[in-house]
PDB file of N, CA, C and O in Angstrom:
ATOM      1  N   UNK A   1      76.154  77.187 115.572  1.00  0.00           N
ATOM      2  CA  UNK A   1      76.556  77.074 116.960  1.00  0.00           C
ATOM      3  C   UNK A   1      75.502  77.685 117.878  1.00  0.00           C
ATOM      4  O   UNK A   1      74.545  78.302 117.411  1.00  0.00           O
ATOM      5  N   UNK A   2      75.681  77.512 119.162  1.00  0.00           N
ATOM      6  CA  UNK A   2      74.679  77.962 120.129  1.00  0.00           C
ATOM      7  C   UNK A   2      74.526  79.477 120.184  1.00  0.00           C
ATOM      8  O   UNK A   2      73.421  79.982 120.384  1.00  0.00           O
ATOM      9  N   UNK A   3      75.619  80.201 120.010  1.00  0.00           N
ATOM     10  CA  UNK A   3      75.558  81.663 120.076  1.00  0.00           C
ATOM     11  C   UNK A   3      74.661  82.207 118.974  1.00  0.00           C
ATOM     12  O   UNK A   3      73.808  83.058 119.229  1.00  0.00           O
ATOM     13  N   UNK A   4      74.846  81.728 117.768  1.00  0.00           N
ATOM     14  CA  UNK A   4      74.019  82.220 116.662  1.00  0.00           C
ATOM     15  C   UNK A   4      72.564  81.784 116.818  1.00  0.00           C
ATOM     16  O   UNK A   4      71.659  82.516 116.418  1.00  0.00           O
ATOM     17  N   UNK A   5      72.326  80.618 117.386  1.00  0.00           N
ATOM     18  CA  UNK A   5      70.952  80.170 117.638  1.00  0.00           C
ATOM     19  C   UNK A   5      70.268  81.081 118.652  1.00  0.00           C
ATOM     20  O   UNK A   5      69.116  81.476 118.471  1.00  0.00           O
ATOM     21  N   UNK A   6      70.987  81.405 119.712  1.00  0.00           N
ATOM     22  CA  UNK A   6      70.415  82.281 120.739  1.00  0.00           C
ATOM     23  C   UNK A   6      70.135  83.661 120.157  1.00  0.00           C
ATOM     24  O   UNK A   6      69.106  84.263 120.461  1.00  0.00           O
ATOM     25  N   UNK A   7      71.035  84.163 119.329  1.00  0.00           N
ATOM     26  CA  UNK A   7      70.801  85.458 118.674  1.00  0.00           C
ATOM     27  C   UNK A   7      69.555  85.407 117.798  1.00  0.00           C
ATOM     28  O   UNK A   7      68.753  86.341 117.798  1.00  0.00           O
ATOM     29  N   UNK A   8      69.396  84.326 117.060  1.00  0.00           N
ATOM     30  CA  UNK A   8      68.214  84.197 116.196  1.00  0.00           C
ATOM     31  C   UNK A   8      66.932  84.164 117.017  1.00  0.00           C
ATOM     32  O   UNK A   8      65.919  84.735 116.613  1.00  0.00           O
ATOM     33  N   UNK A   9      66.973  83.497 118.166  1.00  0.00           N
ATOM     34  CA  UNK A   9      65.790  83.444 119.037  1.00  0.00           C
ATOM     35  C   UNK A   9      65.455  84.841 119.551  1.00  0.00           C
ATOM     36  O   UNK A   9      64.302  85.267 119.489  1.00  0.00           O
ATOM     37  N   UNK A  10      66.460  85.556 120.059  1.00  0.00           N
ATOM     38  CA  UNK A  10      66.216  86.929 120.518  1.00  0.00           C
ATOM     39  C   UNK A  10      65.695  87.796 119.376  1.00  0.00           C
ATOM     40  O   UNK A  10      64.729  88.540 119.552  1.00  0.00           O
ATOM     41  N   UNK A  11      66.325  87.705 118.214  1.00  0.00           N
ATOM     42  CA  UNK A  11      65.905  88.520 117.073  1.00  0.00           C
ATOM     43  C   UNK A  11      64.464  88.219 116.667  1.00  0.00           C
ATOM     44  O   UNK A  11      63.689  89.135 116.390  1.00  0.00           O
ATOM     45  N   UNK A  12      64.110  86.946 116.632  1.00  0.00           N
ATOM     46  CA  UNK A  12      62.744  86.567 116.247  1.00  0.00           C
ATOM     47  C   UNK A  12      61.735  87.050 117.288  1.00  0.00           C
ATOM     48  O   UNK A  12      60.686  87.593 116.941  1.00  0.00           O
ATOM     49  N   UNK A  13      62.061  86.849 118.560  1.00  0.00           N
ATOM     50  CA  UNK A  13      61.154  87.279 119.621  1.00  0.00           C
ATOM     51  C   UNK A  13      60.965  88.791 119.591  1.00  0.00           C
ATOM     52  O   UNK A  13      59.838  89.283 119.656  1.00  0.00           O
ATOM     53  N   UNK A  14      62.070  89.525 119.493  1.00  0.00           N
ATOM     54  CA  UNK A  14      61.989  90.983 119.534  1.00  0.00           C
ATOM     55  C   UNK A  14      61.400  91.574 118.258  1.00  0.00           C
ATOM     56  O   UNK A  14      60.910  92.703 118.271  1.00  0.00           O
ATOM     57  N   UNK A  15      61.440  90.831 117.165  1.00  0.00           N
ATOM     58  CA  UNK A  15      60.757  91.278 115.949  1.00  0.00           C
ATOM     59  C   UNK A  15      59.243  91.255 116.159  1.00  0.00           C
ATOM     60  O   UNK A  15      58.522  92.102 115.631  1.00  0.00           O
ATOM     61  N   UNK A  16      58.772  90.285 116.930  1.00  0.00           N
ATOM     62  CA  UNK A  16      57.340  90.172 117.223  1.00  0.00           C
ATOM     63  C   UNK A  16      56.908  91.053 118.398  1.00  0.00           C
ATOM     64  O   UNK A  16      55.803  91.595 118.404  1.00  0.00           O
ATOM     65  N   UNK A  17      57.783  91.190 119.381  1.00  0.00           N
ATOM     66  CA  UNK A  17      57.455  91.915 120.611  1.00  0.00           C
ATOM     67  C   UNK A  17      58.538  92.950 120.929  1.00  0.00           C
ATOM     68  O   UNK A  17      59.237  92.827 121.936  1.00  0.00           O
ATOM     69  N   UNK A  18      58.677  93.958 120.084  1.00  0.00           N
ATOM     70  CA  UNK A  18      59.783  94.912 120.256  1.00  0.00           C
ATOM     71  C   UNK A  18      59.670  95.785 121.507  1.00  0.00           C
ATOM     72  O   UNK A  18      60.661  96.381 121.928  1.00  0.00           O
ATOM     73  N   UNK A  19      58.497  95.870 122.096  1.00  0.00           N
ATOM     74  CA  UNK A  19      58.325  96.731 123.265  1.00  0.00           C
ATOM     75  C   UNK A  19      58.702  96.054 124.578  1.00  0.00           C
ATOM     76  O   UNK A  19      58.618  96.674 125.638  1.00  0.00           O
ATOM     77  N   UNK A  20      59.109  94.817 124.522  1.00  0.00           N
ATOM     78  CA  UNK A  20      59.529  94.092 125.731  1.00  0.00           C
ATOM     79  C   UNK A  20      60.966  94.485 126.076  1.00  0.00           C
ATOM     80  O   UNK A  20      61.917  93.762 125.780  1.00  0.00           O
ATOM     81  N   UNK A  21      61.091  95.646 126.709  1.00  0.00           N
ATOM     82  CA  UNK A  21      62.427  96.202 126.940  1.00  0.00           C
ATOM     83  C   UNK A  21      63.300  95.296 127.799  1.00  0.00           C
ATOM     84  O   UNK A  21      64.523  95.312 127.660  1.00  0.00           O
ATOM     85  N   UNK A  22      62.701  94.514 128.674  1.00  0.00           N
ATOM     86  CA  UNK A  22      63.481  93.608 129.517  1.00  0.00           C
ATOM     87  C   UNK A  22      64.256  92.589 128.702  1.00  0.00           C
ATOM     88  O   UNK A  22      65.359  92.191 129.078  1.00  0.00           O
ATOM     89  N   UNK A  23      63.680  92.169 127.586  1.00  0.00           N
ATOM     90  CA  UNK A  23      64.375  91.207 126.735  1.00  0.00           C
ATOM     91  C   UNK A  23      65.482  91.861 125.923  1.00  0.00           C
ATOM     92  O   UNK A  23      66.459  91.202 125.568  1.00  0.00           O
ATOM     93  N   UNK A  24      65.343  93.136 125.628  1.00  0.00           N
ATOM     94  CA  UNK A  24      66.459  93.853 125.010  1.00  0.00           C
ATOM     95  C   UNK A  24      67.643  93.873 125.975  1.00  0.00           C
ATOM     96  O   UNK A  24      68.789  93.673 125.571  1.00  0.00           O
ATOM     97  N   UNK A  25      67.355  94.114 127.245  1.00  0.00           N
ATOM     98  CA  UNK A  25      68.413  94.129 128.263  1.00  0.00           C
ATOM     99  C   UNK A  25      69.049  92.748 128.388  1.00  0.00           C
ATOM    100  O   UNK A  25      70.271  92.633 128.473  1.00  0.00           O
ATOM    101  N   UNK A  26      68.226  91.703 128.399  1.00  0.00           N
ATOM    102  CA  UNK A  26      68.765  90.342 128.478  1.00  0.00           C
ATOM    103  C   UNK A  26      69.643  90.034 127.266  1.00  0.00           C
ATOM    104  O   UNK A  26      70.688  89.394 127.387  1.00  0.00           O
ATOM    105  N   UNK A  27      69.208  90.494 126.108  1.00  0.00           N
ATOM    106  CA  UNK A  27      69.978  90.288 124.879  1.00  0.00           C
ATOM    107  C   UNK A  27      71.327  91.001 124.986  1.00  0.00           C
ATOM    108  O   UNK A  27      72.362  90.423 124.655  1.00  0.00           O
ATOM    109  N   UNK A  28      71.317  92.240 125.440  1.00  0.00           N
ATOM    110  CA  UNK A  28      72.568  92.990 125.600  1.00  0.00           C
ATOM    111  C   UNK A  28      73.477  92.313 126.625  1.00  0.00           C
ATOM    112  O   UNK A  28      74.689  92.235 126.426  1.00  0.00           O
ATOM    113  N   UNK A  29      72.898  91.828 127.712  1.00  0.00           N
ATOM    114  CA  UNK A  29      73.692  91.123 128.725  1.00  0.00           C
ATOM    115  C   UNK A  29      74.299  89.845 128.154  1.00  0.00           C
ATOM    116  O   UNK A  29      75.448  89.508 128.442  1.00  0.00           O
ATOM    117  N   UNK A  30      73.519  89.145 127.349  1.00  0.00           N
ATOM    118  CA  UNK A  30      74.019  87.934 126.691  1.00  0.00           C
ATOM    119  C   UNK A  30      75.212  88.276 125.800  1.00  0.00           C
ATOM    120  O   UNK A  30      76.236  87.593 125.831  1.00  0.00           O
ATOM    121  N   UNK A  31      75.071  89.329 125.015  1.00  0.00           N
ATOM    122  CA  UNK A  31      76.165  89.744 124.136  1.00  0.00           C
ATOM    123  C   UNK A  31      77.377  90.203 124.950  1.00  0.00           C
ATOM    124  O   UNK A  31      78.517  90.004 124.529  1.00  0.00           O
ATOM    125  N   UNK A  32      77.140  90.804 126.093  1.00  0.00           N
ATOM    126  CA  UNK A  32      78.250  91.268 126.932  1.00  0.00           C
ATOM    127  C   UNK A  32      79.108  90.099 127.409  1.00  0.00           C
ATOM    128  O   UNK A  32      80.314  90.251 127.606  1.00  0.00           O
ATOM    129  N   UNK A  33      78.504  88.960 127.589  1.00  0.00           N
ATOM    130  CA  UNK A  33      79.260  87.782 128.019  1.00  0.00           C
ATOM    131  C   UNK A  33      80.037  87.147 126.871  1.00  0.00           C
ATOM    132  O   UNK A  33      81.029  86.455 127.100  1.00  0.00           O
ATOM    133  N   UNK A  34      79.590  87.379 125.634  1.00  0.00           N
ATOM    134  CA  UNK A  34      80.139  86.616 124.517  1.00  0.00           C
ATOM    135  C   UNK A  34      80.767  87.426 123.388  1.00  0.00           C
ATOM    136  O   UNK A  34      81.586  86.899 122.635  1.00  0.00           O
ATOM    137  N   UNK A  35      80.405  88.670 123.260  1.00  0.00           N
ATOM    138  CA  UNK A  35      80.746  89.387 122.029  1.00  0.00           C
ATOM    139  C   UNK A  35      81.580  90.634 122.305  1.00  0.00           C
ATOM    140  O   UNK A  35      82.046  90.878 123.417  1.00  0.00           O
ATOM    141  N   UNK A  36      81.741  91.394 121.255  1.00  0.00           N
ATOM    142  CA  UNK A  36      82.509  92.632 121.326  1.00  0.00           C
ATOM    143  C   UNK A  36      81.611  93.785 121.765  1.00  0.00           C
ATOM    144  O   UNK A  36      80.385  93.677 121.785  1.00  0.00           O
ATOM    145  N   UNK A  37      82.252  94.871 122.110  1.00  0.00           N
ATOM    146  CA  UNK A  37      81.524  96.081 122.494  1.00  0.00           C
ATOM    147  C   UNK A  37      80.627  96.535 121.345  1.00  0.00           C
ATOM    148  O   UNK A  37      79.508  96.992 121.576  1.00  0.00           O
ATOM    149  N   UNK A  38      81.108  96.415 120.120  1.00  0.00           N
ATOM    150  CA  UNK A  38      80.307  96.838 118.963  1.00  0.00           C
ATOM    151  C   UNK A  38      78.984  96.084 118.880  1.00  0.00           C
ATOM    152  O   UNK A  38      77.957  96.673 118.543  1.00  0.00           O
ATOM    153  N   UNK A  39      78.999  94.803 119.180  1.00  0.00           N
ATOM    154  CA  UNK A  39      77.770  94.004 119.130  1.00  0.00           C
ATOM    155  C   UNK A  39      76.807  94.428 120.244  1.00  0.00           C
ATOM    156  O   UNK A  39      75.595  94.471 120.036  1.00  0.00           O
ATOM    157  N   UNK A  40      77.345  94.735 121.410  1.00  0.00           N
ATOM    158  CA  UNK A  40      76.505  95.191 122.521  1.00  0.00           C
ATOM    159  C   UNK A  40      75.868  96.529 122.168  1.00  0.00           C
ATOM    160  O   UNK A  40      74.677  96.738 122.401  1.00  0.00           O
ATOM    161  N   UNK A  41      76.658  97.424 121.611  1.00  0.00           N
ATOM    162  CA  UNK A  41      76.137  98.730 121.190  1.00  0.00           C
ATOM    163  C   UNK A  41      75.051  98.542 120.134  1.00  0.00           C
ATOM    164  O   UNK A  41      74.030  99.229 120.163  1.00  0.00           O
ATOM    165  N   UNK A  42      75.265  97.627 119.217  1.00  0.00           N
ATOM    166  CA  UNK A  42      74.257  97.357 118.181  1.00  0.00           C
ATOM    167  C   UNK A  42      72.925  96.943 118.805  1.00  0.00           C
ATOM    168  O   UNK A  42      71.868  97.410 118.381  1.00  0.00           O
ATOM    169  N   UNK A  43      72.974  96.077 119.803  1.00  0.00           N
ATOM    170  CA  UNK A  43      71.741  95.641 120.474  1.00  0.00           C
ATOM    171  C   UNK A  43      71.079  96.823 121.172  1.00  0.00           C
ATOM    172  O   UNK A  43      69.870  97.020 121.045  1.00  0.00           O
ATOM    173  N   UNK A  44      71.857  97.607 121.903  1.00  0.00           N
ATOM    174  CA  UNK A  44      71.278  98.770 122.583  1.00  0.00           C
ATOM    175  C   UNK A  44      70.724  99.790 121.593  1.00  0.00           C
ATOM    176  O   UNK A  44      69.674 100.383 121.845  1.00  0.00           O
ATOM    177  N   UNK A  45      71.404 100.002 120.483  1.00  0.00           N
ATOM    178  CA  UNK A  45      70.901 100.941 119.474  1.00  0.00           C
ATOM    179  C   UNK A  45      69.563 100.465 118.909  1.00  0.00           C
ATOM    180  O   UNK A  45      68.640 101.259 118.727  1.00  0.00           O
ATOM    181  N   UNK A  46      69.470  99.186 118.639  1.00  0.00           N
ATOM    182  CA  UNK A  46      68.195  98.636 118.164  1.00  0.00           C
ATOM    183  C   UNK A  46      67.118  98.784 119.232  1.00  0.00           C
ATOM    184  O   UNK A  46      65.960  99.075 118.929  1.00  0.00           O
ATOM    185  N   UNK A  47      67.516  98.579 120.486  1.00  0.00           N
ATOM    186  CA  UNK A  47      66.559  98.667 121.590  1.00  0.00           C
ATOM    187  C   UNK A  47      65.988 100.073 121.730  1.00  0.00           C
ATOM    188  O   UNK A  47      64.776 100.242 121.862  1.00  0.00           O
ATOM    189  N   UNK A  48      66.856 101.083 121.702  1.00  0.00           N
ATOM    190  CA  UNK A  48      66.346 102.443 121.890  1.00  0.00           C
ATOM    191  C   UNK A  48      65.528 102.912 120.690  1.00  0.00           C
ATOM    192  O   UNK A  48      64.693 103.806 120.825  1.00  0.00           O
ATOM    193  N   UNK A  49      65.752 102.330 119.538  1.00  0.00           N
ATOM    194  CA  UNK A  49      64.883 102.631 118.398  1.00  0.00           C
ATOM    195  C   UNK A  49      63.517 101.977 118.564  1.00  0.00           C
ATOM    196  O   UNK A  49      62.494 102.546 118.181  1.00  0.00           O
ATOM    197  N   UNK A  50      63.510 100.783 119.136  1.00  0.00           N
ATOM    198  CA  UNK A  50      62.256 100.039 119.291  1.00  0.00           C
ATOM    199  C   UNK A  50      61.415 100.565 120.450  1.00  0.00           C
ATOM    200  O   UNK A  50      60.193 100.663 120.341  1.00  0.00           O
ATOM    201  N   UNK A  51      62.063 100.897 121.546  1.00  0.00           N
ATOM    202  CA  UNK A  51      61.345 101.363 122.741  1.00  0.00           C
ATOM    203  C   UNK A  51      61.923 102.714 123.180  1.00  0.00           C
ATOM    204  O   UNK A  51      62.486 102.857 124.265  1.00  0.00           O
ATOM    205  N   UNK A  52      61.760 103.675 122.306  1.00  0.00           N
ATOM    206  CA  UNK A  52      62.352 104.997 122.477  1.00  0.00           C
ATOM    207  C   UNK A  52      62.017 105.635 123.816  1.00  0.00           C
ATOM    208  O   UNK A  52      62.857 106.319 124.401  1.00  0.00           O
ATOM    209  N   UNK A  53      60.812 105.424 124.305  1.00  0.00           N
ATOM    210  CA  UNK A  53      60.372 106.102 125.522  1.00  0.00           C
ATOM    211  C   UNK A  53      60.590 105.285 126.789  1.00  0.00           C
ATOM    212  O   UNK A  53      60.067 105.633 127.847  1.00  0.00           O
ATOM    213  N   UNK A  54      61.348 104.211 126.693  1.00  0.00           N
ATOM    214  CA  UNK A  54      61.636 103.397 127.872  1.00  0.00           C
ATOM    215  C   UNK A  54      62.820 103.997 128.635  1.00  0.00           C
ATOM    216  O   UNK A  54      63.964 103.938 128.183  1.00  0.00           O
ATOM    217  N   UNK A  55      62.524 104.561 129.773  1.00  0.00           N
ATOM    218  CA  UNK A  55      63.584 105.131 130.605  1.00  0.00           C
ATOM    219  C   UNK A  55      64.541 104.026 131.045  1.00  0.00           C
ATOM    220  O   UNK A  55      65.749 104.247 131.126  1.00  0.00           O
ATOM    221  N   UNK A  56      64.010 102.846 131.327  1.00  0.00           N
ATOM    222  CA  UNK A  56      64.851 101.737 131.787  1.00  0.00           C
ATOM    223  C   UNK A  56      65.906 101.350 130.752  1.00  0.00           C
ATOM    224  O   UNK A  56      67.074 101.175 131.099  1.00  0.00           O
ATOM    225  N   UNK A  57      65.509 101.215 129.490  1.00  0.00           N
ATOM    226  CA  UNK A  57      66.486 100.786 128.487  1.00  0.00           C
ATOM    227  C   UNK A  57      67.519 101.883 128.254  1.00  0.00           C
ATOM    228  O   UNK A  57      68.696 101.590 128.047  1.00  0.00           O
ATOM    229  N   UNK A  58      67.089 103.144 128.285  1.00  0.00           N
ATOM    230  CA  UNK A  58      68.046 104.244 128.159  1.00  0.00           C
ATOM    231  C   UNK A  58      69.007 104.261 129.341  1.00  0.00           C
ATOM    232  O   UNK A  58      70.201 104.507 129.168  1.00  0.00           O
ATOM    233  N   UNK A  59      68.497 104.004 130.528  1.00  0.00           N
ATOM    234  CA  UNK A  59      69.348 103.970 131.716  1.00  0.00           C
ATOM    235  C   UNK A  59      70.399 102.869 131.596  1.00  0.00           C
ATOM    236  O   UNK A  59      71.573 103.093 131.891  1.00  0.00           O
ATOM    237  N   UNK A  60      69.981 101.688 131.165  1.00  0.00           N
ATOM    238  CA  UNK A  60      70.930 100.585 130.994  1.00  0.00           C
ATOM    239  C   UNK A  60      71.964 100.909 129.917  1.00  0.00           C
ATOM    240  O   UNK A  60      73.151 100.624 130.078  1.00  0.00           O
ATOM    241  N   UNK A  61      71.506 101.500 128.831  1.00  0.00           N
ATOM    242  CA  UNK A  61      72.420 101.863 127.740  1.00  0.00           C
ATOM    243  C   UNK A  61      73.431 102.904 128.221  1.00  0.00           C
ATOM    244  O   UNK A  61      74.628 102.772 127.969  1.00  0.00           O
ATOM    245  N   UNK A  62      72.957 103.923 128.903  1.00  0.00           N
ATOM    246  CA  UNK A  62      73.857 104.974 129.402  1.00  0.00           C
ATOM    247  C   UNK A  62      74.835 104.419 130.435  1.00  0.00           C
ATOM    248  O   UNK A  62      76.014 104.775 130.429  1.00  0.00           O
ATOM    249  N   UNK A  63      74.358 103.563 131.308  1.00  0.00           N
ATOM    250  CA  UNK A  63      75.237 102.945 132.303  1.00  0.00           C
ATOM    251  C   UNK A  63      76.323 102.121 131.618  1.00  0.00           C
ATOM    252  O   UNK A  63      77.492 102.180 131.999  1.00  0.00           O
ATOM    253  N   UNK A  64      75.930 101.359 130.614  1.00  0.00           N
ATOM    254  CA  UNK A  64      76.897 100.578 129.841  1.00  0.00           C
ATOM    255  C   UNK A  64      77.924 101.500 129.183  1.00  0.00           C
ATOM    256  O   UNK A  64      79.127 101.249 129.260  1.00  0.00           O
ATOM    257  N   UNK A  65      77.451 102.559 128.540  1.00  0.00           N
ATOM    258  CA  UNK A  65      78.350 103.467 127.822  1.00  0.00           C
ATOM    259  C   UNK A  65      79.326 104.152 128.773  1.00  0.00           C
ATOM    260  O   UNK A  65      80.515 104.259 128.472  1.00  0.00           O
ATOM    261  N   UNK A  66      78.837 104.607 129.903  1.00  0.00           N
ATOM    262  CA  UNK A  66      79.702 105.282 130.872  1.00  0.00           C
ATOM    263  C   UNK A  66      80.761 104.326 131.406  1.00  0.00           C
ATOM    264  O   UNK A  66      81.912 104.718 131.597  1.00  0.00           O
ATOM    265  N   UNK A  67      80.381 103.086 131.644  1.00  0.00           N
ATOM    266  CA  UNK A  67      81.347 102.125 132.184  1.00  0.00           C
ATOM    267  C   UNK A  67      82.310 101.604 131.117  1.00  0.00           C
ATOM    268  O   UNK A  67      83.372 101.077 131.447  1.00  0.00           O
ATOM    269  N   UNK A  68      81.948 101.747 129.851  1.00  0.00           N
ATOM    270  CA  UNK A  68      82.763 101.204 128.769  1.00  0.00           C
ATOM    271  C   UNK A  68      83.721 102.228 128.179  1.00  0.00           C
ATOM    272  O   UNK A  68      84.880 101.918 127.902  1.00  0.00           O
ATOM    273  N   UNK A  69      83.235 103.447 127.989  1.00  0.00           N
ATOM    274  CA  UNK A  69      84.035 104.472 127.327  1.00  0.00           C
ATOM    275  C   UNK A  69      84.556 105.475 128.345  1.00  0.00           C
ATOM    276  O   UNK A  69      83.814 105.934 129.214  1.00  0.00           O
ATOM    277  N   UNK A  70      85.817 105.808 128.234  1.00  0.00           N
ATOM    278  CA  UNK A  70      86.413 106.766 129.161  1.00  0.00           C
ATOM    279  C   UNK A  70      86.148 108.210 128.748  1.00  0.00           C
ATOM    280  O   UNK A  70      86.016 109.088 129.600  1.00  0.00           O
ATOM    281  N   UNK A  71      86.072 108.451 127.460  1.00  0.00           N
ATOM    282  CA  UNK A  71      85.903 109.804 126.940  1.00  0.00           C
ATOM    283  C   UNK A  71      84.420 110.142 126.812  1.00  0.00           C
ATOM    284  O   UNK A  71      83.706 109.477 126.062  1.00  0.00           O
ATOM    285  N   UNK A  72      83.943 111.162 127.529  1.00  0.00           N
ATOM    286  CA  UNK A  72      82.522 111.527 127.447  1.00  0.00           C
ATOM    287  C   UNK A  72      82.068 111.887 126.031  1.00  0.00           C
ATOM    288  O   UNK A  72      80.900 111.694 125.693  1.00  0.00           O
ATOM    289  N   UNK A  73      82.969 112.403 125.204  1.00  0.00           N
ATOM    290  CA  UNK A  73      82.589 112.746 123.833  1.00  0.00           C
ATOM    291  C   UNK A  73      82.253 111.503 123.015  1.00  0.00           C
ATOM    292  O   UNK A  73      81.456 111.572 122.080  1.00  0.00           O
ATOM    293  N   UNK A  74      82.850 110.382 123.360  1.00  0.00           N
ATOM    294  CA  UNK A  74      82.540 109.127 122.674  1.00  0.00           C
ATOM    295  C   UNK A  74      81.108 108.698 122.969  1.00  0.00           C
ATOM    296  O   UNK A  74      80.426 108.145 122.106  1.00  0.00           O
ATOM    297  N   UNK A  75      80.665 108.954 124.181  1.00  0.00           N
ATOM    298  CA  UNK A  75      79.321 108.553 124.596  1.00  0.00           C
ATOM    299  C   UNK A  75      78.266 109.347 123.852  1.00  0.00           C
ATOM    300  O   UNK A  75      77.227 108.805 123.476  1.00  0.00           O
ATOM    301  N   UNK A  76      78.523 110.611 123.642  1.00  0.00           N
ATOM    302  CA  UNK A  76      77.542 111.457 122.968  1.00  0.00           C
ATOM    303  C   UNK A  76      77.418 111.051 121.540  1.00  0.00           C
ATOM    304  O   UNK A  76      76.638 111.644 120.795  1.00  0.00           O
TER     305      UNK A  76
END
């Protein structure tokens, strides 16, 4: 189906160009429209491992976590 094809495209692209943090954000946004919170977290976790020093990706991840989880201990 189209969802799995799009995931494969993102995965292939980011395997070659993992430092393109903007595409990690696009991937997470794509998953936010279609998938569960766990899948979105998985994308963000992969992103922060790939581009650890990207303030932008950390900011997006933290913003997502704060808006998704009510308990601050869950975010940590």
